[in-house]
C-alpha positions as CSV (number, residue, x, y, z in Angstrom):
1,M,51.9,131.3,-104.4
2,T,49.0,129.5,-102.3
3,H,47.8,128.1,-99.1
4,P,45.5,124.9,-99.6
5,D,43.8,125.4,-95.9
6,A,43.0,129.1,-97.3
7,P,39.5,128.5,-98.2
8,D,37.8,126.9,-95.4
9,T,39.1,129.8,-92.6
10,I,36.4,132.1,-93.9
11,P,33.6,129.3,-93.6
12,A,35.1,128.4,-89.7
13,T,35.7,132.7,-88.9
14,R,31.8,132.4,-90.3
15,G,30.7,129.3,-88.7
16,A,31.6,131.0,-85.0
17,I,29.8,134.5,-85.7
18,Q,26.3,132.6,-86.6
19,S,27.2,130.6,-83.5
20,L,28.0,133.8,-81.1
21,K,25.2,135.7,-82.7
22,A,22.4,132.4,-82.5
23,Y,23.8,132.1,-78.7
24,Y,22.8,135.8,-78.6
25,E,19.7,135.9,-80.0
26,K,18.8,132.2,-77.2
27,N,20.1,134.3,-74.7
28,E,19.1,137.6,-75.5
29,R,17.5,138.6,-72.1
30,G,19.8,137.2,-69.6
31,I,23.1,138.8,-71.4
32,A,21.2,142.5,-71.7
33,V,20.8,142.1,-67.9
34,L,24.5,141.6,-67.2
35,F,25.7,144.7,-69.5
36,F,23.2,146.7,-67.3
37,V,24.5,145.2,-64.1
38,G,27.8,145.6,-65.4
39,G,27.4,148.8,-66.5
40,F,25.5,150.2,-63.4
41,V,28.6,149.3,-61.4
42,F,30.9,151.2,-64.1
43,D,28.8,153.8,-63.7
44,I,29.1,153.9,-60.0
45,V,32.9,153.7,-59.8
46,T,33.8,155.6,-62.4
47,L,30.8,158.8,-61.1
48,G,32.9,161.9,-60.4
49,R,31.6,164.8,-58.4
50,I,27.3,165.8,-58.7
51,D,28.8,169.5,-59.5
52,S,31.4,168.8,-62.3
53,W,29.7,171.1,-64.7
54,F,31.2,168.8,-67.5
55,A,29.4,166.0,-66.6
56,I,25.8,168.7,-65.9
57,G,26.7,169.7,-69.9
58,Q,26.7,166.5,-70.6
59,Q,23.5,165.4,-69.3
60,G,22.1,168.1,-70.5
61,L,23.3,167.7,-74.2
62,Y,21.4,164.1,-73.5
63,L,18.3,165.7,-72.5
64,V,18.3,168.2,-76.0
65,L,19.4,165.4,-78.3
66,I,16.4,163.0,-76.9
67,A,13.8,165.9,-76.8
68,M,14.4,166.8,-80.8
69,A,14.0,162.9,-81.8
70,L,10.7,163.0,-80.2
71,T,9.7,166.4,-81.4
72,H,10.3,164.9,-84.9
73,M,8.3,161.7,-84.3
74,F,5.5,163.7,-83.1
75,L,5.4,165.6,-86.0
76,E,5.4,163.1,-88.1
77,Q,2.4,161.8,-86.8
78,S,0.7,164.1,-89.2
79,G,1.8,163.3,-92.5
80,P,2.7,159.7,-94.5
81,A,4.8,157.4,-92.6
82,P,8.6,157.8,-94.1
83,E,10.6,155.2,-96.1
84,P,14.1,154.8,-95.5
85,D,14.4,152.7,-97.6
86,G,15.0,155.7,-100.2
87,M,16.9,157.5,-98.5
88,V,20.5,158.6,-98.4
89,V,22.3,156.5,-96.0
90,L,23.0,159.1,-93.2
91,K,19.2,159.7,-92.9
92,R,18.5,155.9,-93.5
93,W,20.6,155.5,-90.7
94,Y,18.7,157.9,-88.2
95,Y,15.1,157.2,-89.1
96,R,16.3,152.8,-88.1
97,S,18.7,153.7,-85.0
98,R,16.6,156.3,-83.8
99,T,14.3,154.5,-80.7
100,A,17.8,152.6,-80.2
101,I,19.8,155.8,-79.5
102,V,16.8,157.3,-77.7
103,H,16.7,154.6,-75.5
104,F,20.7,154.5,-74.8
105,L,20.3,158.2,-73.8
106,F,17.3,157.5,-71.6
107,G,19.7,154.4,-69.8
108,S,22.5,156.6,-69.4
109,L,20.9,159.5,-67.5
110,L,18.6,157.0,-65.3
111,S,21.5,155.0,-64.3
112,L,23.3,158.6,-63.4
113,Y,19.7,160.2,-61.5
114,T,19.7,156.2,-59.7
115,I,22.9,156.7,-58.3
116,F,22.5,160.3,-57.5
117,F,19.0,159.4,-55.5
118,F,20.3,156.8,-53.9
119,M,23.5,158.2,-52.8
120,S,21.9,161.5,-51.3
121,S,19.5,158.8,-48.6
122,S,19.0,156.3,-47.2
123,V,17.2,153.2,-49.0
124,L,14.8,152.6,-46.0
125,V,13.3,156.1,-46.3
126,S,13.3,156.5,-49.9
127,F,12.8,152.4,-51.1
128,G,9.7,153.1,-53.0
129,F,11.5,156.1,-54.8
130,L,14.6,154.3,-56.0
131,A,13.1,151.2,-56.6
132,F,10.8,152.8,-59.2
133,L,14.1,154.5,-60.8
134,V,15.6,150.9,-61.0
135,L,12.5,149.3,-62.8
136,L,12.3,152.3,-65.2
137,L,15.7,151.9,-65.8
138,V,15.8,147.7,-66.1
139,A,12.3,148.2,-68.4
140,N,14.1,150.6,-70.9
141,E,16.4,147.7,-71.9
142,F,13.3,146.1,-73.3
143,S,12.5,145.9,-76.3
144,R,8.5,146.0,-75.6
145,V,9.2,149.3,-74.0
146,K,11.1,150.7,-76.6
147,S,8.1,150.1,-78.4
148,L,5.7,151.6,-76.7
149,G,4.4,155.3,-77.8
150,L,5.7,159.2,-77.7
151,P,3.6,159.3,-74.1
152,V,5.7,157.0,-72.4
153,K,8.3,158.2,-73.8
154,F,7.4,162.0,-73.3
155,A,6.6,160.8,-69.5
156,I,10.6,159.5,-69.7
157,L,11.8,163.0,-70.8
158,S,9.7,164.8,-68.2
159,L,10.9,162.7,-65.8
160,C,14.9,163.3,-66.9
161,V,13.9,166.7,-67.0
162,L,12.7,167.3,-63.5
163,S,15.7,165.1,-62.1
164,F,18.0,166.8,-63.8
165,F,17.2,170.2,-62.1
166,S,16.0,169.1,-59.2
167,Y,19.7,168.9,-58.2
168,V,21.2,171.9,-60.7
169,V,19.0,174.5,-59.4
170,P,20.2,173.9,-56.0
171,I,24.0,173.4,-56.6
172,V,23.5,177.2,-58.6
173,V,21.6,178.4,-55.4
174,G,23.8,177.0,-52.9
175,S,21.3,175.5,-50.3
176,I,18.0,173.4,-50.2
177,G,14.8,173.6,-49.5
178,L,10.7,173.9,-50.4
179,V,11.2,176.9,-52.1
180,V,14.9,175.9,-54.1
181,F,12.5,172.5,-55.0
182,L,9.5,174.1,-56.6
183,I,11.8,176.5,-58.4
184,S,13.6,173.5,-59.8
185,M,10.5,171.7,-60.5
186,A,9.1,175.2,-62.5
187,V,12.5,175.5,-64.6
188,G,12.2,171.8,-65.0
189,S,8.6,171.7,-66.8
190,L,9.6,174.6,-69.1
191,P,11.1,172.7,-71.3
192,V,8.5,169.8,-71.9
193,V,5.6,173.2,-71.7
194,G,7.4,175.0,-74.5
195,I,7.7,172.0,-77.2
196,G,3.7,171.3,-76.5
197,A,3.4,174.9,-76.7
198,W,4.9,175.0,-80.0
199,A,3.5,171.9,-81.3
200,R,-0.1,172.6,-80.4
201,T,0.7,175.7,-83.3
202,R,1.6,173.1,-85.9
203,G,-2.8,172.2,-86.5
204,P,-5.6,171.2,-84.7
205,Q,-4.6,167.5,-85.1
206,L,-1.3,168.1,-83.4
207,S,-2.8,170.5,-80.9
208,R,-5.1,167.5,-79.6
209,L,-2.3,165.4,-79.7
210,A,0.1,167.5,-78.0
211,A,-2.3,167.6,-74.5
212,R,-2.6,164.0,-75.0
213,Q,1.1,162.3,-75.6
214,I,3.1,165.3,-73.9
215,L,0.9,167.8,-71.0
216,K,-0.7,164.9,-69.6
217,P,2.0,162.9,-69.5
218,L,4.1,165.6,-67.8
219,G,1.5,166.8,-65.6
220,I,1.5,163.3,-64.0
221,V,5.3,162.9,-63.6
222,L,4.8,166.6,-62.4
223,L,2.4,166.0,-59.5
224,G,4.2,162.8,-58.7
225,F,7.4,164.6,-58.0
226,L,5.8,167.0,-55.7
227,L,3.5,164.3,-53.9
228,L,6.9,162.3,-53.3
229,Y,8.5,165.7,-51.5
230,Y,5.6,166.5,-49.4
231,F,5.9,162.8,-48.1
232,R,9.5,163.4,-48.2
233,V,10.5,160.1,-50.5
234,I,12.6,162.4,-53.0
235,P,16.3,162.1,-51.5
236,P,18.0,165.3,-50.5
237,V,19.8,165.8,-53.6
238,P,22.6,166.7,-54.4
239,L,23.7,166.3,-50.5
240,S,24.6,162.9,-49.3
241,I,26.9,161.6,-46.7
242,P,30.0,159.3,-47.9
243,F,30.9,158.5,-44.2
244,I,29.4,158.4,-40.6
245,G,30.6,156.3,-37.7
246,V,30.3,156.6,-33.5
247,Y,33.1,157.6,-31.6
248,H,34.6,157.4,-27.8
249,A,36.2,160.8,-28.8
250,V,36.8,163.9,-31.5
251,E,39.8,165.7,-31.7
252,R,40.2,168.5,-34.2
253,T,43.6,168.3,-35.3
254,D,46.4,169.5,-37.7
255,E,46.6,166.3,-39.6
256,G,42.4,166.2,-39.3
257,Y,40.4,164.6,-37.1
258,R,41.4,162.0,-34.3
259,L,38.8,159.7,-34.5
260,S,39.1,157.0,-30.8
261,H,36.6,154.2,-30.9
262,E,37.2,150.4,-29.4
263,R,36.2,148.4,-32.8
264,P,37.7,144.5,-33.1
265,A,39.7,144.6,-36.5
266,W,36.9,141.8,-37.5
267,R,34.0,143.8,-37.5
268,F,35.3,145.9,-40.0
269,W,31.8,146.9,-41.4
270,H,31.2,148.7,-38.6
271,N,32.4,152.5,-38.4
272,G,33.4,153.3,-34.9
273,D,32.2,151.5,-32.3
274,Q,28.4,151.1,-33.0
275,E,28.7,148.4,-30.0
276,F,29.6,151.2,-28.0
277,V,30.6,150.2,-24.0
278,A,30.2,153.5,-22.1
279,R,31.8,154.1,-18.4
280,P,31.3,156.5,-16.2
281,G,31.9,159.8,-17.2
282,D,32.6,158.8,-20.9
283,K,30.4,160.8,-23.7
284,D,28.8,159.5,-27.2
285,Y,30.0,160.8,-30.1
286,V,28.8,161.0,-34.0
287,F,31.5,162.2,-36.5
288,F,29.7,162.3,-40.2
289,R,31.3,163.9,-43.9
290,V,28.4,165.6,-45.7
291,F,29.1,166.1,-49.0
292,S,27.8,169.1,-50.6
293,P,28.8,171.5,-53.7
294,T,30.8,174.6,-54.3
295,R,29.2,177.5,-52.8
296,F,26.9,175.2,-51.0
297,S,26.2,176.7,-47.8
298,D,23.3,175.5,-45.7
299,Q,22.3,173.6,-42.2
300,V,21.6,170.1,-41.7
301,L,20.3,168.4,-38.2
302,M,22.0,165.6,-36.6
303,R,18.7,163.9,-34.4
304,W,19.6,161.8,-31.3
305,Y,16.9,158.5,-30.9
306,W,16.6,156.8,-28.2
307,K,14.5,152.9,-29.0
308,D,11.7,152.8,-25.8
309,E,10.5,149.8,-26.0
310,A,7.2,151.0,-25.5
311,R,7.1,154.3,-28.1
312,G,9.3,152.8,-30.3
313,W,12.1,155.6,-31.8
314,T,11.8,158.7,-29.3
315,L,13.8,161.5,-30.3
316,Q,16.0,162.5,-28.0
317,D,18.3,165.6,-29.5
318,S,18.7,168.1,-32.0
319,I,21.8,169.3,-33.2
320,P,21.8,172.0,-35.9
321,I,24.9,172.4,-37.4
322,K,25.7,174.9,-40.5
323,I,27.8,172.7,-43.5
324,V,29.9,174.3,-46.5
325,G,30.1,172.7,-49.0
326,G,33.1,172.3,-52.5
327,R,35.4,169.7,-49.6
328,E,36.2,167.2,-51.7
329,Q,35.8,164.4,-49.4
330,G,33.1,166.6,-48.0
331,F,32.6,168.7,-44.7
332,R,33.1,167.2,-41.7
333,G,31.1,167.7,-38.6
334,Y,30.7,166.0,-35.4
335,G,28.4,166.0,-32.1
336,F,28.0,163.9,-28.7
337,K,26.0,163.3,-26.2
338,S,26.8,163.3,-22.5
339,K,23.4,162.3,-21.2
340,Y,22.5,158.7,-22.5
341,Q,20.9,155.2,-21.7
342,P,21.7,152.0,-22.4
343,G,20.1,150.7,-25.6
344,A,20.0,151.0,-29.3
345,W,20.1,154.5,-30.5
346,K,19.8,155.8,-34.5
347,V,21.3,159.2,-35.1
348,Q,20.0,160.4,-38.2
349,I,21.4,163.6,-40.3
350,E,18.4,165.7,-42.0
351,T,18.0,169.0,-44.1
352,A,16.2,171.5,-43.0
353,D,13.5,170.3,-44.1
354,S,13.5,167.4,-41.9
355,R,14.2,164.7,-45.2
356,E,16.8,162.3,-44.2
357,I,20.6,162.4,-45.6
358,G,21.7,159.3,-43.8
359,R,21.5,157.6,-40.7
360,V,23.7,155.0,-38.5
361,Y,22.6,152.4,-35.7
362,F,24.5,152.0,-32.4
363,D,24.1,150.0,-29.2
364,L,25.1,151.1,-25.7
365,Q,26.1,149.5,-23.0
366,L,27.3,150.4,-19.5
367,G,30.3,149.1,-17.9
368,P,32.3,150.0,-15.0
369,E,35.6,151.7,-15.6
370,S,38.8,150.3,-16.8
371,Q,41.3,150.7,-18.4
372,R,41.3,151.0,-22.6
373,S,43.3,151.0,-25.1
374,F,41.8,153.2,-28.5
375,V,42.5,153.0,-32.1
376,I,43.0,156.2,-33.5
377,D,41.7,156.9,-37.1
378,I,41.7,159.5,-38.6
379,E,39.8,161.8,-41.1
């Protein structure tokens, strides 16, 4: 039995598909940006712990696959260009898709490292480094960047490998600092140096190309990392501060830390009393949580700054606090000041080598003694 309307169904479906394809081709850049933003937000929401060995293993696999594909492309420069049309299906698919696959894996890794570095420091301190990562992440989505030569691809690979080891080595060692950072840079350089050294044994022509296309991009990226670390621009991964706030009292109890504040409900974007009214005898508490990996043990500094109208931010106090990692919500700590003056204040949590992890601003005013009713939060 046949249906008169059936033949018209296929053309109608094909017409809809062609319309969607035409719309995509016309708006490719906007759609690419939309999917990029959506994927980035999805990564933030679904991101697990930075010290998850499953996630670390997945990133390691991505880096190996990228390195294998780029090395294969590099070696092909010494022979005739491959002709995919005469190949078997799987091999033909590889040759036609490998550039797209490499940039897809680059995008996944750059997205993760941008989030990791973003979470590990104040945006004000690391804006330049984070802006560069975001720019590279966005540029990776466009065909013009994908068509660039091997030096650029090996430079991005070097960036990803050094970013990977910049947080994996501290996780393994259990601390951070200059020595640990230098070790992470040395370990991170070994894979790319190994590829370059092996390529230089494949003949004089490839030896010269390896120096220019593999080792030189690595050297430039490595130098950039060292300079940015020297100027304290690289965030102190794997540490991060998911919470910091200002309170009138902090009390440790069996149910957790009791945080007392007077913040009105409508000022929901503040943590505690960032508009702090101090009565006689009050202490000014700053409570924070520092996330650090399991078996991580190190020291952070709580630095209190007061804004002088003539000299700007002036250091008033520096309190060392020992942190121990592993807790899902982060290591909880606090400090307080009982001697203070009115005005603008900020408290920064920094590593022992003065790299900022997070900060909180607050305004302190002096008020007369009076009865108060505190709101209690439990952390």
